[in-house]
N, C-alpha and C positions, 0 to 999 in steps of 0.2 A: 920483661921490662922491669928495671929496678925502680919501684914506686918511691922508695925513700929518697933516692937521688933526684927524682922528678920533683918531689915535694920541696926539697931543699932549694930548688930554683925559685920557688915562690910563685904566686899568681902573676900572670903577665898577659901579653897579647895573645898567646896561644895556650894558656893553661889557666884553669879555673877550679876552685875547690867548692864542693857542696857537701854539707853534713848529710842532708837528705833533700829529695825533690818534693817540695810542698805545693808548688803552683805551676801549672802548665804555662800560664801567661808569662811568668817571670823567667822560667828557664828557656822559653821560646826566644826571648831577646838574646840570650847567650848563644843559642844554636844558630840563629840568623847572623849574629855578629861574626862568629867563627867562619861560617860559610861565605860571608861577604868579604872576609879578609883572607888570611893564609891558612885557614883551617885551625883546629885546636883540639885539645884534650880536656875532658871534664872528669875530675876524680870525685866520685860520690862515696861518702863515708869518711871524708876528710874535712875537718873544720877549717875556718878561715885562717887560723894561726898555724895550720899545718899539722896539727895533732890528728892521729889516726883514730877515728871513732868506730869505724866499721859499719857495714850495711846489715840491717836486721832482716830485710826481705828484698832480695835482689830482683825477684820477679816483679814486685810492685814498683820498684825504682825504674826498671826497664820499661814497664808499661807506661809510666808517667812521661818518660823521655820520648818514647816512640809516639805517644799521643800528641805530645808537644810538637815533635818534628813533622808529623803528618797532618794534624788538624789545626795547629796554631802557627804554622809556618807556610808561606806561599811564595814560590813553589815549595813542595814538601822536601824535607831534609832527611836523608838516611843516616843512621848512626851505627857504627861498628862497636860492639861490646866485647870486653875482656874482663874476666873475673880473676882477681889476684889476691892471694892471701898474704897478709903482712902481720907477723907476730900473732898468728891465729885469728886475725880479724880480716873480714872480707872487704876489699875495696873494689868498687865497680869503675872500670875505665871505659868512658864513652868517648869515641873519637869521631870528629866531624871533619870531613875533607873540605878543602877549598872548592867552592862551586865553580862550574863553568857556565852556569845559567843565572848569573847575578842580575839584579839584586834580589835577595830574599827578604820578604816582609814578615813581621811577627804581629800576631793579633794581640792588641793591648787590652787592658782592663776596661778601656773606654769603647771597646768593640770596633776600633779602627785599626787599619793595617799600617805599620810603620817600619821603616828600614833602620837597622842598627849596624854599627861597625864597632870593631874592637880597638880601643885606645888604651895602651898600657894594660891595666888589670880591670878595666871597666867596659861594659857594653853600652854605648851611648847612641842617642838618636842621630841619624845622619842628616846633614843639611841637604838642600836641594841640589847644590852643585855636586856633592859626593854621590847622590843618587843618580844623577845624569852620567857621571864618570863610570859608575858601576854598570849602568846600561851599556855604555859604549865599550867597556872592557869585555863584555860578553859577545860583542860582535866586532872583533878586530879587523877592520877593513882598511886600516891605514889612515893617516890624517895628512891632508895637504893643507898647509897653512899659507894663506896669502897675506903677507905682512902689510896690511893697510896702515894708514896713519893711526888708527885706533889701537891696533896691536902694539905698534911702536910706542904710542903714548902710554899705554898701560904698563909695558915693561919698563919704560923710563921712570914712571911714577913709583913703581915698586922698588927700584934701585935706591930711592931716597926715603921711602916710607915703609918701614917694616910692619909686617902683619896686618895689611889692610883687609877690611871686610867688604862684603859685596855692596852694601849701601854706599860706602865711601868711594868705591871704584865707579859706581853708577854716577855719582855726583861729579867726580872728576872728569869722566869721559863724556858726561852729558848724554848718556844713553839709557834706554829703558833697562829694567832689571833683566828682562828676557834676553836682550841683545848682549848685555854685559856677561850674563851667565854663559851664553853660547861661546863667546870669545874665551872665557876662562876654561870651559870644558875642553875646547880644542887644544889649548896650550897645556893643560894638565895631561891629557891623553898623549900628546906629543912629547911629554917629558920636559917641557920648558919651565913650567912652574909646578909647585907642590901645593896641595890643599891639606889643611890641618884642622882636625875636629877636636872640640872639647865639649864639656857639659852644656855650655851656654852659647858657644860661638863657633863660627867657621871662618878661618882666615887663610891667607895665601902668602907664599914666599917664592922667590926665584929658586929654581932647582939647582943644587950644587952640581949634580951630574949633568944637567942640561947646559951648564955654563962652563964646563971644564974643557 
C-alpha cells in the first residue's frame, strides 16, 4: 500500500492520523466510529498535518490499540495491523473493518459507554435515532411501512422544513419522543429519509435515493 498516496487524501470518514496512541479512551472512540460506519484505516506515526513522524515502539502502539479495541469497546473490535516503512520511518497501519454486530460502544472518561459514528474527519457521539438505526441495520429483517396519517404528515412537513430535529417533529406530529423516533427509524431503515449527525445535533432530510 502506498502510504504517501493515502496521506495525500487527508483525514476523512475512513482515514485518521495519529502521531502516537496516548489514551485508550480517546482512540476507542475512533475504533468504534469506524466499526459503526464503513470501516477505516488509522495511520500511527503520522501527524495531523500529514507529515510522517514514524513510530518509535510499534509493539507499544499495537498493545494500546488492542487494549482499546478489546477492553474499551463493546462488543470488542479486532484490528488488522501492517508495518510499512516510508523514507526509513515506520508507519503502523491499523485497519478496522465495518462491523456486522453494530452498534459498538466506547468507554468514555466518565466511565459510561457511548456510541460514536464517523462524520467527515471526526468521531462524534451518535444520537438516539442513529443508535436505533445501527441496531436495526445489524438485524436486517426488512421493513414494512404502513403509511398512516402520521407518516404522511411527517413526510409532508419535511418537504417544506429542511433539517428538522426530533423535538420539532414531536411537536408537529403531537406524538411522544418515543413514537416519533420509531417512525423515523422505520423510514430511515427503509431508505425514505436520511439522518445526519454533527457535534451538537441530529437532523433529518428526505432521501434523494428514496425519492428518485
